[in-house]
N, C-alpha and C positions, 0 to 999 in steps of 0.2 A: 596497544587495544587490543579486546579480544574480538575476532574477525564477524560472532554471531553479532557480536554488539554492530556490528557495520551490517549485519543480512539487516537483520531486525529497524535497523536505521529503515532504510535504505528504502524496503516494504510497507513503509507508516510512512514516507517521502509520497509511495507509488499507489498509496490510497488513501493518499490526500489530492491527488491530480488524480486520482480515477471519482472523486467524489468532488472537485469543480466541475472537471470533464463533465458528472450528468447531470449539472447546475444550470451546463453553461448552452444545452446539445437541446434547449427547446422535442423536449420527446423524441422522440425518432427520428424529427426531420433532419438536423444538422449531421453528414453523414462525420464528415471531419474528424469532430471533432466527438462524435461518438468510435468509432475508426482510434480515433487516440488513446483517450479510454480505455477501452476497454486491450488498448495493451500495454496501459501504466499495472491495470488488473494480472492479466497473466505475468505481468515480470515482479506484480508486490507480488503473485503465489507463491512463486520459485523461489524468486529468497526469501520468504516467511519457510515457503518448505530447508530450504538451505540451514536456515536462522534455527530449525527446531537438532539442528544434530550437534547444533555449545549450549543450549538449555530447553532445558520438562518445556511440555506445553502450557502449561499454569504459568509459570514465571515468562514464556514469550508472550500469550496471553494479552497480561497486563502491555508490562515493555508493548508491545505497539499500537494498542488498542490508545494506550493516553498517550501519541506518539502522530497514532493519525486523528488522536481528536486535537491534540494541542492546531497544529496546523491546519485542519479543516476550518478551523471556529480563528 
């Protein structure tokens, strides 16, 4: 399996976790959930950047967006 697809899947999972944490944070009042969400957001950005070394931006964005959508809903 291509390492780039693993980076894209990891980025999609991190984005889904970040979205779930954002829903659970009750605004900015729950700092523990916010810190967890921000951590996953940063990890997701880093893994997406690493995936761009293996895929063009257009293909990577479609795969990342689709995976995030499926995992979040």
